[in-house]
PDB file of all heavy atoms in Angstrom:
ATOM      1  N   MET A   1     106.368 107.628  96.743  1.00  0.00           N
ATOM      2  CA  MET A   1     107.328 108.685  96.988  1.00  0.00           C
ATOM      3  C   MET A   1     106.751 110.057  96.631  1.00  0.00           C
ATOM      4  O   MET A   1     107.362 111.052  96.937  1.00  0.00           O
ATOM      5  CB  MET A   1     108.614 108.437  96.212  1.00  0.00           C
ATOM      6  CG  MET A   1     109.350 107.161  96.621  1.00  0.00           C
ATOM      7  SD  MET A   1     109.838 107.100  98.347  1.00  0.00           S
ATOM      8  CE  MET A   1     111.148 108.275  98.344  1.00  0.00           C
ATOM      9  N   THR A   2     105.592 110.096  95.990  1.00  0.00           N
ATOM     10  CA  THR A   2     105.008 111.385  95.646  1.00  0.00           C
ATOM     11  C   THR A   2     104.226 111.993  96.796  1.00  0.00           C
ATOM     12  O   THR A   2     103.808 113.134  96.724  1.00  0.00           O
ATOM     13  CB  THR A   2     104.070 111.246  94.433  1.00  0.00           C
ATOM     14  OG1 THR A   2     103.041 110.320  94.759  1.00  0.00           O
ATOM     15  CG2 THR A   2     104.835 110.768  93.213  1.00  0.00           C
ATOM     16  N   THR A   3     104.028 111.237  97.882  1.00  0.00           N
ATOM     17  CA  THR A   3     103.360 111.768  99.061  1.00  0.00           C
ATOM     18  C   THR A   3     104.286 112.794  99.713  1.00  0.00           C
ATOM     19  O   THR A   3     105.460 112.505  99.937  1.00  0.00           O
ATOM     20  CB  THR A   3     103.057 110.630 100.053  1.00  0.00           C
ATOM     21  OG1 THR A   3     102.330 109.615  99.378  1.00  0.00           O
ATOM     22  CG2 THR A   3     102.279 111.122 101.232  1.00  0.00           C
ATOM     23  N   PRO A   4     103.790 113.994 100.021  1.00  0.00           N
ATOM     24  CA  PRO A   4     104.666 115.044 100.527  1.00  0.00           C
ATOM     25  C   PRO A   4     105.287 114.736 101.888  1.00  0.00           C
ATOM     26  O   PRO A   4     106.410 115.142 102.158  1.00  0.00           O
ATOM     27  CB  PRO A   4     103.779 116.281 100.605  1.00  0.00           C
ATOM     28  CG  PRO A   4     102.393 115.809 100.453  1.00  0.00           C
ATOM     29  CD  PRO A   4     102.434 114.458  99.838  1.00  0.00           C
ATOM     30  N   ARG A   5     104.578 114.021 102.748  1.00  0.00           N
ATOM     31  CA  ARG A   5     105.118 113.693 104.067  1.00  0.00           C
ATOM     32  C   ARG A   5     105.003 112.200 104.292  1.00  0.00           C
ATOM     33  O   ARG A   5     103.941 111.609 104.101  1.00  0.00           O
ATOM     34  CB  ARG A   5     104.369 114.451 105.145  1.00  0.00           C
ATOM     35  CG  ARG A   5     104.525 115.947 104.938  1.00  0.00           C
ATOM     36  CD  ARG A   5     104.234 116.721 106.132  1.00  0.00           C
ATOM     37  NE  ARG A   5     105.132 116.369 107.201  1.00  0.00           N
ATOM     38  CZ  ARG A   5     105.570 117.241 108.091  1.00  0.00           C
ATOM     39  NH1 ARG A   5     105.200 118.474 108.009  1.00  0.00           N
ATOM     40  NH2 ARG A   5     106.353 116.868 109.071  1.00  0.00           N
ATOM     41  N   ARG A   6     106.104 111.595 104.716  1.00  0.00           N
ATOM     42  CA  ARG A   6     106.129 110.167 104.999  1.00  0.00           C
ATOM     43  C   ARG A   6     106.670 109.985 106.410  1.00  0.00           C
ATOM     44  O   ARG A   6     107.834 110.280 106.681  1.00  0.00           O
ATOM     45  CB  ARG A   6     106.991 109.442 103.968  1.00  0.00           C
ATOM     46  CG  ARG A   6     106.405 109.526 102.564  1.00  0.00           C
ATOM     47  CD  ARG A   6     107.310 108.944 101.508  1.00  0.00           C
ATOM     48  NE  ARG A   6     108.634 109.549 101.453  1.00  0.00           N
ATOM     49  CZ  ARG A   6     108.940 110.649 100.775  1.00  0.00           C
ATOM     50  NH1 ARG A   6     108.017 111.300 100.120  1.00  0.00           N
ATOM     51  NH2 ARG A   6     110.171 111.117 100.770  1.00  0.00           N
ATOM     52  N   LEU A   7     105.834 109.502 107.307  1.00  0.00           N
ATOM     53  CA  LEU A   7     106.151 109.385 108.724  1.00  0.00           C
ATOM     54  C   LEU A   7     106.551 107.953 109.047  1.00  0.00           C
ATOM     55  O   LEU A   7     105.887 107.005 108.630  1.00  0.00           O
ATOM     56  CB  LEU A   7     104.933 109.789 109.559  1.00  0.00           C
ATOM     57  CG  LEU A   7     105.047 109.607 111.064  1.00  0.00           C
ATOM     58  CD1 LEU A   7     106.069 110.590 111.629  1.00  0.00           C
ATOM     59  CD2 LEU A   7     103.699 109.793 111.708  1.00  0.00           C
ATOM     60  N   GLY A   8     107.636 107.816 109.793  1.00  0.00           N
ATOM     61  CA  GLY A   8     108.068 106.512 110.262  1.00  0.00           C
ATOM     62  C   GLY A   8     108.131 106.503 111.776  1.00  0.00           C
ATOM     63  O   GLY A   8     108.549 107.479 112.389  1.00  0.00           O
ATOM     64  N   ILE A   9     107.688 105.423 112.390  1.00  0.00           N
ATOM     65  CA  ILE A   9     107.729 105.277 113.842  1.00  0.00           C
ATOM     66  C   ILE A   9     108.566 104.051 114.152  1.00  0.00           C
ATOM     67  O   ILE A   9     108.262 102.947 113.698  1.00  0.00           O
ATOM     68  CB  ILE A   9     106.314 105.123 114.428  1.00  0.00           C
ATOM     69  CG1 ILE A   9     105.486 106.362 114.097  1.00  0.00           C
ATOM     70  CG2 ILE A   9     106.382 104.909 115.937  1.00  0.00           C
ATOM     71  CD1 ILE A   9     104.039 106.256 114.458  1.00  0.00           C
ATOM     72  N   VAL A  10     109.636 104.246 114.901  1.00  0.00           N
ATOM     73  CA  VAL A  10     110.517 103.145 115.289  1.00  0.00           C
ATOM     74  C   VAL A  10     110.242 102.864 116.759  1.00  0.00           C
ATOM     75  O   VAL A  10     110.465 103.720 117.619  1.00  0.00           O
ATOM     76  CB  VAL A  10     111.998 103.507 115.070  1.00  0.00           C
ATOM     77  CG1 VAL A  10     112.883 102.333 115.415  1.00  0.00           C
ATOM     78  CG2 VAL A  10     112.225 103.948 113.638  1.00  0.00           C
ATOM     79  N   HIS A  11     109.768 101.664 117.026  1.00  0.00           N
ATOM     80  CA  HIS A  11     109.382 101.316 118.390  1.00  0.00           C
ATOM     81  C   HIS A  11     110.352 100.322 119.032  1.00  0.00           C
ATOM     82  O   HIS A  11     110.454 100.252 120.235  1.00  0.00           O
ATOM     83  CB  HIS A  11     107.962 100.743 118.379  1.00  0.00           C
ATOM     84  CG  HIS A  11     107.421 100.418 119.729  1.00  0.00           C
ATOM     85  ND1 HIS A  11     107.217 101.376 120.692  1.00  0.00           N
ATOM     86  CD2 HIS A  11     107.057  99.250 120.292  1.00  0.00           C
ATOM     87  CE1 HIS A  11     106.754 100.805 121.784  1.00  0.00           C
ATOM     88  NE2 HIS A  11     106.641  99.512 121.559  1.00  0.00           N
ATOM     89  N   SER A  12     111.079  99.583 118.221  1.00  0.00           N
ATOM     90  CA  SER A  12     111.946  98.529 118.730  1.00  0.00           C
ATOM     91  C   SER A  12     113.412  98.853 118.462  1.00  0.00           C
ATOM     92  O   SER A  12     113.773  99.279 117.366  1.00  0.00           O
ATOM     93  CB  SER A  12     111.595  97.200 118.057  1.00  0.00           C
ATOM     94  OG  SER A  12     112.529  96.206 118.418  1.00  0.00           O
ATOM     95  N   LYS A  13     114.242  98.633 119.460  1.00  0.00           N
ATOM     96  CA  LYS A  13     115.677  98.886 119.276  1.00  0.00           C
ATOM     97  C   LYS A  13     116.315  97.896 118.314  1.00  0.00           C
ATOM     98  O   LYS A  13     117.411  98.113 117.832  1.00  0.00           O
ATOM     99  CB  LYS A  13     116.391  98.858 120.616  1.00  0.00           C
ATOM    100  CG  LYS A  13     116.349  97.523 121.330  1.00  0.00           C
ATOM    101  CD  LYS A  13     117.021  97.598 122.671  1.00  0.00           C
ATOM    102  CE  LYS A  13     116.922  96.268 123.382  1.00  0.00           C
ATOM    103  NZ  LYS A  13     117.545  96.331 124.700  1.00  0.00           N
ATOM    104  N   PHE A  14     115.611  96.817 118.009  1.00  0.00           N
ATOM    105  CA  PHE A  14     116.130  95.824 117.078  1.00  0.00           C
ATOM    106  C   PHE A  14     115.890  96.207 115.621  1.00  0.00           C
ATOM    107  O   PHE A  14     116.329  95.508 114.718  1.00  0.00           O
ATOM    108  CB  PHE A  14     115.520  94.455 117.378  1.00  0.00           C
ATOM    109  CG  PHE A  14     115.828  93.978 118.767  1.00  0.00           C
ATOM    110  CD1 PHE A  14     114.842  93.964 119.736  1.00  0.00           C
ATOM    111  CD2 PHE A  14     117.108  93.572 119.110  1.00  0.00           C
ATOM    112  CE1 PHE A  14     115.129  93.544 121.021  1.00  0.00           C
ATOM    113  CE2 PHE A  14     117.402  93.149 120.387  1.00  0.00           C
ATOM    114  CZ  PHE A  14     116.407  93.140 121.355  1.00  0.00           C
ATOM    115  N   LYS A  15     115.203  97.308 115.381  1.00  0.00           N
ATOM    116  CA  LYS A  15     114.914  97.781 114.024  1.00  0.00           C
ATOM    117  C   LYS A  15     115.827  98.937 113.621  1.00  0.00           C
ATOM    118  O   LYS A  15     115.528  99.680 112.698  1.00  0.00           O
ATOM    119  CB  LYS A  15     113.455  98.233 113.924  1.00  0.00           C
ATOM    120  CG  LYS A  15     112.462  97.147 114.238  1.00  0.00           C
ATOM    121  CD  LYS A  15     112.501  96.057 113.206  1.00  0.00           C
ATOM    122  CE  LYS A  15     111.457  95.001 113.512  1.00  0.00           C
ATOM    123  NZ  LYS A  15     111.461  93.931 112.555  1.00  0.00           N
ATOM    124  N   THR A  16     116.966  99.084 114.297  1.00  0.00           N
ATOM    125  CA  THR A  16     117.841 100.215 114.011  1.00  0.00           C
ATOM    126  C   THR A  16     118.428 100.151 112.606  1.00  0.00           C
ATOM    127  O   THR A  16     118.540 101.182 111.945  1.00  0.00           O
ATOM    128  CB  THR A  16     118.980 100.314 115.041  1.00  0.00           C
ATOM    129  OG1 THR A  16     119.689  99.080 115.075  1.00  0.00           O
ATOM    130  CG2 THR A  16     118.450 100.614 116.419  1.00  0.00           C
ATOM    131  N   SER A  17     118.770  98.971 112.128  1.00  0.00           N
ATOM    132  CA  SER A  17     119.344  98.884 110.783  1.00  0.00           C
ATOM    133  C   SER A  17     118.292  99.195 109.722  1.00  0.00           C
ATOM    134  O   SER A  17     118.597  99.821 108.704  1.00  0.00           O
ATOM    135  CB  SER A  17     119.971  97.512 110.540  1.00  0.00           C
ATOM    136  OG  SER A  17     119.020  96.494 110.703  1.00  0.00           O
ATOM    137  N   ALA A  18     117.048  98.801 109.958  1.00  0.00           N
ATOM    138  CA  ALA A  18     115.973  99.142 109.015  1.00  0.00           C
ATOM    139  C   ALA A  18     115.722 100.647 109.019  1.00  0.00           C
ATOM    140  O   ALA A  18     115.518 101.257 107.961  1.00  0.00           O
ATOM    141  CB  ALA A  18     114.704  98.400 109.380  1.00  0.00           C
ATOM    142  N   ALA A  19     115.744 101.254 110.190  1.00  0.00           N
ATOM    143  CA  ALA A  19     115.548 102.704 110.282  1.00  0.00           C
ATOM    144  C   ALA A  19     116.698 103.446 109.618  1.00  0.00           C
ATOM    145  O   ALA A  19     116.485 104.445 108.926  1.00  0.00           O
ATOM    146  CB  ALA A  19     115.425 103.121 111.744  1.00  0.00           C
ATOM    147  N   LEU A  20     117.901 102.957 109.802  1.00  0.00           N
ATOM    148  CA  LEU A  20     119.070 103.576 109.175  1.00  0.00           C
ATOM    149  C   LEU A  20     118.986 103.462 107.658  1.00  0.00           C
ATOM    150  O   LEU A  20     119.311 104.412 106.937  1.00  0.00           O
ATOM    151  CB  LEU A  20     120.351 102.922 109.694  1.00  0.00           C
ATOM    152  CG  LEU A  20     121.671 103.525 109.241  1.00  0.00           C
ATOM    153  CD1 LEU A  20     121.751 105.000 109.614  1.00  0.00           C
ATOM    154  CD2 LEU A  20     122.828 102.774 109.863  1.00  0.00           C
ATOM    155  N   GLY A  21     118.532 102.337 107.162  1.00  0.00           N
ATOM    156  CA  GLY A  21     118.354 102.174 105.721  1.00  0.00           C
ATOM    157  C   GLY A  21     117.302 103.119 105.164  1.00  0.00           C
ATOM    158  O   GLY A  21     117.472 103.687 104.081  1.00  0.00           O
ATOM    159  N   ALA A  22     116.218 103.315 105.910  1.00  0.00           N
ATOM    160  CA  ALA A  22     115.178 104.255 105.475  1.00  0.00           C
ATOM    161  C   ALA A  22     115.706 105.686 105.469  1.00  0.00           C
ATOM    162  O   ALA A  22     115.375 106.480 104.592  1.00  0.00           O
ATOM    163  CB  ALA A  22     113.959 104.143 106.385  1.00  0.00           C
ATOM    164  N   LEU A  23     116.536 106.017 106.445  1.00  0.00           N
ATOM    165  CA  LEU A  23     117.125 107.360 106.483  1.00  0.00           C
ATOM    166  C   LEU A  23     118.110 107.568 105.338  1.00  0.00           C
ATOM    167  O   LEU A  23     118.085 108.603 104.678  1.00  0.00           O
ATOM    168  CB  LEU A  23     117.847 107.582 107.821  1.00  0.00           C
ATOM    169  CG  LEU A  23     116.956 107.777 109.032  1.00  0.00           C
ATOM    170  CD1 LEU A  23     117.797 107.717 110.300  1.00  0.00           C
ATOM    171  CD2 LEU A  23     116.224 109.095 108.941  1.00  0.00           C
ATOM    172  N   ARG A  24     118.944 106.589 105.109  1.00  0.00           N
ATOM    173  CA  ARG A  24     119.927 106.706 104.025  1.00  0.00           C
ATOM    174  C   ARG A  24     119.266 106.737 102.654  1.00  0.00           C
ATOM    175  O   ARG A  24     119.761 107.387 101.737  1.00  0.00           O
ATOM    176  CB  ARG A  24     120.909 105.541 104.082  1.00  0.00           C
ATOM    177  CG  ARG A  24     121.898 105.659 105.212  1.00  0.00           C
ATOM    178  CD  ARG A  24     122.844 104.491 105.199  1.00  0.00           C
ATOM    179  NE  ARG A  24     123.849 104.615 106.243  1.00  0.00           N
ATOM    180  CZ  ARG A  24     124.621 103.630 106.637  1.00  0.00           C
ATOM    181  NH1 ARG A  24     124.501 102.434 106.090  1.00  0.00           N
ATOM    182  NH2 ARG A  24     125.520 103.822 107.579  1.00  0.00           N
ATOM    183  N   GLY A  25     118.147 106.056 102.511  1.00  0.00           N
ATOM    184  CA  GLY A  25     117.452 106.002 101.233  1.00  0.00           C
ATOM    185  C   GLY A  25     116.456 107.133 101.028  1.00  0.00           C
ATOM    186  O   GLY A  25     115.729 107.144 100.048  1.00  0.00           O
ATOM    187  N   ASN A  26     116.418 108.069 101.962  1.00  0.00           N
ATOM    188  CA  ASN A  26     115.476 109.197 101.894  1.00  0.00           C
ATOM    189  C   ASN A  26     114.036 108.725 101.722  1.00  0.00           C
ATOM    190  O   ASN A  26     113.261 109.314 100.974  1.00  0.00           O
ATOM    191  CB  ASN A  26     115.855 110.164 100.772  1.00  0.00           C
ATOM    192  CG  ASN A  26     117.178 110.832 101.051  1.00  0.00           C
ATOM    193  OD1 ASN A  26     117.486 111.165 102.183  1.00  0.00           O
ATOM    194  ND2 ASN A  26     117.966 111.012 100.019  1.00  0.00           N
ATOM    195  N   MET A  27     113.671 107.653 102.412  1.00  0.00           N
ATOM    196  CA  MET A  27     112.326 107.109 102.304  1.00  0.00           C
ATOM    197  C   MET A  27     111.328 107.853 103.186  1.00  0.00           C
ATOM    198  O   MET A  27     110.135 107.804 102.939  1.00  0.00           O
ATOM    199  CB  MET A  27     112.328 105.630 102.717  1.00  0.00           C
ATOM    200  CG  MET A  27     113.267 104.764 101.909  1.00  0.00           C
ATOM    201  SD  MET A  27     112.811 104.670 100.192  1.00  0.00           S
ATOM    202  CE  MET A  27     111.459 103.565 100.291  1.00  0.00           C
ATOM    203  N   LEU A  28     111.809 108.539 104.218  1.00  0.00           N
ATOM    204  CA  LEU A  28     110.938 109.190 105.185  1.00  0.00           C
ATOM    205  C   LEU A  28     111.249 110.677 105.266  1.00  0.00           C
ATOM    206  O   LEU A  28     112.386 111.098 105.083  1.00  0.00           O
ATOM    207  CB  LEU A  28     111.129 108.571 106.574  1.00  0.00           C
ATOM    208  CG  LEU A  28     110.895 107.065 106.672  1.00  0.00           C
ATOM    209  CD1 LEU A  28     111.315 106.561 108.037  1.00  0.00           C
ATOM    210  CD2 LEU A  28     109.454 106.734 106.407  1.00  0.00           C
ATOM    211  N   THR A  29     110.209 111.455 105.580  1.00  0.00           N
ATOM    212  CA  THR A  29     110.425 112.877 105.833  1.00  0.00           C
ATOM    213  C   THR A  29     110.457 113.164 107.323  1.00  0.00           C
ATOM    214  O   THR A  29     111.089 114.122 107.760  1.00  0.00           O
ATOM    215  CB  THR A  29     109.316 113.728 105.185  1.00  0.00           C
ATOM    216  OG1 THR A  29     108.053 113.314 105.702  1.00  0.00           O
ATOM    217  CG2 THR A  29     109.343 113.584 103.676  1.00  0.00           C
ATOM    218  N   ASP A  30     109.785 112.331 108.119  1.00  0.00           N
ATOM    219  CA  ASP A  30     109.738 112.489 109.576  1.00  0.00           C
ATOM    220  C   ASP A  30     109.867 111.118 110.221  1.00  0.00           C
ATOM    221  O   ASP A  30     109.373 110.123 109.693  1.00  0.00           O
ATOM    222  CB  ASP A  30     108.410 113.116 110.012  1.00  0.00           C
ATOM    223  CG  ASP A  30     108.176 114.465 109.380  1.00  0.00           C
ATOM    224  OD1 ASP A  30     108.899 115.406 109.743  1.00  0.00           O
ATOM    225  OD2 ASP A  30     107.276 114.563 108.526  1.00  0.00           O
ATOM    226  N   MET A  31     110.519 111.090 111.385  1.00  0.00           N
ATOM    227  CA  MET A  31     110.690 109.833 112.092  1.00  0.00           C
ATOM    228  C   MET A  31     110.516 110.080 113.590  1.00  0.00           C
ATOM    229  O   MET A  31     111.074 111.033 114.121  1.00  0.00           O
ATOM    230  CB  MET A  31     112.071 109.225 111.808  1.00  0.00           C
ATOM    231  CG  MET A  31     112.235 107.822 112.339  1.00  0.00           C
ATOM    232  SD  MET A  31     113.817 107.082 111.906  1.00  0.00           S
ATOM    233  CE  MET A  31     113.471 106.580 110.248  1.00  0.00           C
ATOM    234  N   VAL A  32     109.744 109.218 114.238  1.00  0.00           N
ATOM    235  CA  VAL A  32     109.487 109.312 115.668  1.00  0.00           C
ATOM    236  C   VAL A  32     110.147 108.113 116.337  1.00  0.00           C
ATOM    237  O   VAL A  32     109.944 106.973 115.913  1.00  0.00           O
ATOM    238  CB  VAL A  32     107.966 109.318 115.966  1.00  0.00           C
ATOM    239  CG1 VAL A  32     107.711 109.374 117.454  1.00  0.00           C
ATOM    240  CG2 VAL A  32     107.294 110.469 115.243  1.00  0.00           C
ATOM    241  N   MET A  33     110.942 108.390 117.383  1.00  0.00           N
ATOM    242  CA  MET A  33     111.625 107.320 118.114  1.00  0.00           C
ATOM    243  C   MET A  33     112.044 107.833 119.476  1.00  0.00           C
ATOM    244  O   MET A  33     112.021 109.043 119.728  1.00  0.00           O
ATOM    245  CB  MET A  33     112.842 106.837 117.333  1.00  0.00           C
ATOM    246  CG  MET A  33     113.952 107.865 117.232  1.00  0.00           C
ATOM    247  SD  MET A  33     115.277 107.421 116.139  1.00  0.00           S
ATOM    248  CE  MET A  33     114.555 107.862 114.580  1.00  0.00           C
ATOM    249  N   SER A  34     112.479 106.945 120.315  1.00  0.00           N
ATOM    250  CA  SER A  34     112.994 107.356 121.624  1.00  0.00           C
ATOM    251  C   SER A  34     114.452 107.787 121.490  1.00  0.00           C
ATOM    252  O   SER A  34     115.107 107.539 120.471  1.00  0.00           O
ATOM    253  CB  SER A  34     112.890 106.192 122.616  1.00  0.00           C
ATOM    254  OG  SER A  34     113.803 105.171 122.266  1.00  0.00           O
ATOM    255  N   GLU A  35     114.944 108.427 122.517  1.00  0.00           N
ATOM    256  CA  GLU A  35     116.333 108.873 122.496  1.00  0.00           C
ATOM    257  C   GLU A  35     117.295 107.695 122.463  1.00  0.00           C
ATOM    258  O   GLU A  35     118.332 107.748 121.799  1.00  0.00           O
ATOM    259  CB  GLU A  35     116.626 109.750 123.715  1.00  0.00           C
ATOM    260  CG  GLU A  35     118.006 110.325 123.731  1.00  0.00           C
ATOM    261  CD  GLU A  35     118.274 111.216 124.923  1.00  0.00           C
ATOM    262  OE1 GLU A  35     117.342 111.509 125.681  1.00  0.00           O
ATOM    263  OE2 GLU A  35     119.436 111.613 125.100  1.00  0.00           O
ATOM    264  N   GLY A  36     116.954 106.619 123.146  1.00  0.00           N
ATOM    265  CA  GLY A  36     117.807 105.435 123.154  1.00  0.00           C
ATOM    266  C   GLY A  36     117.940 104.808 121.774  1.00  0.00           C
ATOM    267  O   GLY A  36     119.025 104.395 121.365  1.00  0.00           O
ATOM    268  N   ILE A  37     116.849 104.749 121.048  1.00  0.00           N
ATOM    269  CA  ILE A  37     116.883 104.200 119.692  1.00  0.00           C
ATOM    270  C   ILE A  37     117.688 105.122 118.784  1.00  0.00           C
ATOM    271  O   ILE A  37     118.467 104.659 117.942  1.00  0.00           O
ATOM    272  CB  ILE A  37     115.455 103.974 119.162  1.00  0.00           C
ATOM    273  CG1 ILE A  37     114.766 102.876 119.969  1.00  0.00           C
ATOM    274  CG2 ILE A  37     115.473 103.606 117.691  1.00  0.00           C
ATOM    275  CD1 ILE A  37     113.298 102.695 119.673  1.00  0.00           C
ATOM    276  N   ALA A  38     117.525 106.424 118.956  1.00  0.00           N
ATOM    277  CA  ALA A  38     118.287 107.383 118.147  1.00  0.00           C
ATOM    278  C   ALA A  38     119.787 107.223 118.393  1.00  0.00           C
ATOM    279  O   ALA A  38     120.591 107.270 117.451  1.00  0.00           O
ATOM    280  CB  ALA A  38     117.846 108.801 118.462  1.00  0.00           C
ATOM    281  N   GLN A  39     120.177 107.004 119.634  1.00  0.00           N
ATOM    282  CA  GLN A  39     121.584 106.791 119.961  1.00  0.00           C
ATOM    283  C   GLN A  39     122.109 105.523 119.295  1.00  0.00           C
ATOM    284  O   GLN A  39     123.224 105.503 118.779  1.00  0.00           O
ATOM    285  CB  GLN A  39     121.788 106.715 121.478  1.00  0.00           C
ATOM    286  CG  GLN A  39     121.582 108.029 122.192  1.00  0.00           C
ATOM    287  CD  GLN A  39     122.649 109.039 121.841  1.00  0.00           C
ATOM    288  OE1 GLN A  39     123.791 108.702 121.514  1.00  0.00           O
ATOM    289  NE2 GLN A  39     122.290 110.307 121.899  1.00  0.00           N
ATOM    290  N   ARG A  40     121.315 104.456 119.294  1.00  0.00           N
ATOM    291  CA  ARG A  40     121.733 103.203 118.636  1.00  0.00           C
ATOM    292  C   ARG A  40     121.906 103.399 117.140  1.00  0.00           C
ATOM    293  O   ARG A  40     122.826 102.854 116.536  1.00  0.00           O
ATOM    294  CB  ARG A  40     120.719 102.097 118.901  1.00  0.00           C
ATOM    295  CG  ARG A  40     120.823 101.516 120.291  1.00  0.00           C
ATOM    296  CD  ARG A  40     119.819 100.411 120.455  1.00  0.00           C
ATOM    297  NE  ARG A  40     120.195  99.256 119.669  1.00  0.00           N
ATOM    298  CZ  ARG A  40     120.534  98.071 120.180  1.00  0.00           C
ATOM    299  NH1 ARG A  40     120.533  97.910 121.480  1.00  0.00           N
ATOM    300  NH2 ARG A  40     120.837  97.078 119.398  1.00  0.00           N
ATOM    301  N   ILE A  41     121.024 104.189 116.527  1.00  0.00           N
ATOM    302  CA  ILE A  41     121.140 104.462 115.099  1.00  0.00           C
ATOM    303  C   ILE A  41     122.424 105.230 114.813  1.00  0.00           C
ATOM    304  O   ILE A  41     123.142 104.929 113.860  1.00  0.00           O
ATOM    305  CB  ILE A  41     119.900 105.222 114.588  1.00  0.00           C
ATOM    306  CG1 ILE A  41     118.693 104.290 114.585  1.00  0.00           C
ATOM    307  CG2 ILE A  41     120.140 105.790 113.191  1.00  0.00           C
ATOM    308  CD1 ILE A  41     117.389 104.975 114.281  1.00  0.00           C
ATOM    309  N   LEU A  42     122.740 106.215 115.637  1.00  0.00           N
ATOM    310  CA  LEU A  42     123.971 106.986 115.450  1.00  0.00           C
ATOM    311  C   LEU A  42     125.207 106.115 115.609  1.00  0.00           C
ATOM    312  O   LEU A  42     126.165 106.231 114.840  1.00  0.00           O
ATOM    313  CB  LEU A  42     124.012 108.156 116.433  1.00  0.00           C
ATOM    314  CG  LEU A  42     123.023 109.273 116.164  1.00  0.00           C
ATOM    315  CD1 LEU A  42     123.051 110.286 117.307  1.00  0.00           C
ATOM    316  CD2 LEU A  42     123.325 109.946 114.844  1.00  0.00           C
ATOM    317  N   ILE A  43     125.203 105.234 116.593  1.00  0.00           N
ATOM    318  CA  ILE A  43     126.342 104.340 116.815  1.00  0.00           C
ATOM    319  C   ILE A  43     126.487 103.376 115.635  1.00  0.00           C
ATOM    320  O   ILE A  43     127.594 103.150 115.138  1.00  0.00           O
ATOM    321  CB  ILE A  43     126.176 103.580 118.144  1.00  0.00           C
ATOM    322  CG1 ILE A  43     126.345 104.553 119.318  1.00  0.00           C
ATOM    323  CG2 ILE A  43     127.158 102.425 118.250  1.00  0.00           C
ATOM    324  CD1 ILE A  43     125.944 103.981 120.662  1.00  0.00           C
ATOM    325  N   THR A  44     125.385 102.821 115.167  1.00  0.00           N
ATOM    326  CA  THR A  44     125.418 101.907 114.025  1.00  0.00           C
ATOM    327  C   THR A  44     125.903 102.610 112.779  1.00  0.00           C
ATOM    328  O   THR A  44     126.671 102.055 111.999  1.00  0.00           O
ATOM    329  CB  THR A  44     124.016 101.302 113.784  1.00  0.00           C
ATOM    330  OG1 THR A  44     123.578 100.669 114.990  1.00  0.00           O
ATOM    331  CG2 THR A  44     124.034 100.298 112.663  1.00  0.00           C
ATOM    332  N   ASP A  45     125.473 103.849 112.598  1.00  0.00           N
ATOM    333  CA  ASP A  45     125.907 104.632 111.433  1.00  0.00           C
ATOM    334  C   ASP A  45     127.405 104.883 111.482  1.00  0.00           C
ATOM    335  O   ASP A  45     128.096 104.778 110.466  1.00  0.00           O
ATOM    336  CB  ASP A  45     125.142 105.953 111.361  1.00  0.00           C
ATOM    337  CG  ASP A  45     125.488 106.746 110.128  1.00  0.00           C
ATOM    338  OD1 ASP A  45     125.561 106.139 109.041  1.00  0.00           O
ATOM    339  OD2 ASP A  45     125.669 107.960 110.249  1.00  0.00           O
ATOM    340  N   ASP A  46     127.939 105.204 112.654  1.00  0.00           N
ATOM    341  CA  ASP A  46     129.384 105.428 112.786  1.00  0.00           C
ATOM    342  C   ASP A  46     130.172 104.157 112.475  1.00  0.00           C
ATOM    343  O   ASP A  46     131.208 104.199 111.846  1.00  0.00           O
ATOM    344  CB  ASP A  46     129.732 105.906 114.195  1.00  0.00           C
ATOM    345  CG  ASP A  46     129.383 107.363 114.411  1.00  0.00           C
ATOM    346  OD1 ASP A  46     129.181 108.085 113.417  1.00  0.00           O
ATOM    347  OD2 ASP A  46     129.298 107.777 115.588  1.00  0.00           O
ATOM    348  N   GLU A  47     129.662 103.015 112.937  1.00  0.00           N
ATOM    349  CA  GLU A  47     130.367 101.755 112.728  1.00  0.00           C
ATOM    350  C   GLU A  47     130.347 101.338 111.255  1.00  0.00           C
ATOM    351  O   GLU A  47     131.334 100.832 110.738  1.00  0.00           O
ATOM    352  CB  GLU A  47     129.729 100.658 113.584  1.00  0.00           C
ATOM    353  CG  GLU A  47     129.971 100.836 115.060  1.00  0.00           C
ATOM    354  CD  GLU A  47     129.189  99.843 115.893  1.00  0.00           C
ATOM    355  OE1 GLU A  47     128.362  99.091 115.335  1.00  0.00           O
ATOM    356  OE2 GLU A  47     129.387  99.846 117.110  1.00  0.00           O
ATOM    357  N   THR A  48     129.240 101.534 110.574  1.00  0.00           N
ATOM    358  CA  THR A  48     129.130 101.074 109.195  1.00  0.00           C
ATOM    359  C   THR A  48     129.705 102.068 108.197  1.00  0.00           C
ATOM    360  O   THR A  48     130.060 101.684 107.080  1.00  0.00           O
ATOM    361  CB  THR A  48     127.667 100.783 108.814  1.00  0.00           C
ATOM    362  OG1 THR A  48     126.886 101.957 109.026  1.00  0.00           O
ATOM    363  CG2 THR A  48     127.119  99.630 109.639  1.00  0.00           C
ATOM    364  N   SER A  49     129.817 103.325 108.568  1.00  0.00           N
ATOM    365  CA  SER A  49     130.347 104.301 107.621  1.00  0.00           C
ATOM    366  C   SER A  49     131.879 104.240 107.526  1.00  0.00           C
ATOM    367  O   SER A  49     132.456 104.819 106.632  1.00  0.00           O
ATOM    368  CB  SER A  49     129.912 105.719 108.017  1.00  0.00           C
ATOM    369  OG  SER A  49     130.475 106.073 109.263  1.00  0.00           O
ATOM    370  N   LYS A  50     132.526 103.513 108.405  1.00  0.00           N
ATOM    371  CA  LYS A  50     133.984 103.360 108.361  1.00  0.00           C
ATOM    372  C   LYS A  50     134.408 102.459 107.230  1.00  0.00           C
ATOM    373  O   LYS A  50     135.537 102.519 106.774  1.00  0.00           O
ATOM    374  CB  LYS A  50     134.497 102.799 109.686  1.00  0.00           C
ATOM    375  CG  LYS A  50     134.330 103.751 110.841  1.00  0.00           C
ATOM    376  CD  LYS A  50     134.804 103.122 112.136  1.00  0.00           C
ATOM    377  CE  LYS A  50     134.531 104.047 113.299  1.00  0.00           C
ATOM    378  NZ  LYS A  50     134.902 103.419 114.561  1.00  0.00           N
ATOM    379  N   TYR A  51     133.497 101.616 106.742  1.00  0.00           N
ATOM    380  CA  TYR A  51     133.865 100.629 105.728  1.00  0.00           C
ATOM    381  C   TYR A  51     133.536 101.106 104.373  1.00  0.00           C
ATOM    382  O   TYR A  51     132.804 101.544 103.805  1.00  0.00           O
ATOM    383  CB  TYR A  51     133.173  99.292 106.014  1.00  0.00           C
ATOM    384  CG  TYR A  51     133.533  98.758 107.356  1.00  0.00           C
ATOM    385  CD1 TYR A  51     132.614  98.742 108.383  1.00  0.00           C
ATOM    386  CD2 TYR A  51     134.814  98.300 107.612  1.00  0.00           C
ATOM    387  CE1 TYR A  51     132.939  98.254 109.635  1.00  0.00           C
ATOM    388  CE2 TYR A  51     135.146  97.810 108.871  1.00  0.00           C
ATOM    389  CZ  TYR A  51     134.218  97.796 109.861  1.00  0.00           C
ATOM    390  OH  TYR A  51     134.561  97.312 111.083  1.00  0.00           O
TER     391      TYR A  51
END
């Protein structure tokens, strides 16, 4: 965590929950993904934040 920049690359739409966990845990400073994967992450976040 002492590394100033931590890059994550999400290539599979099936890794959305792992990417969401990394975002919520502040594990990454930058993330590269497609627009479709980003949309899935947003939808998953909306569904899980209701509970």
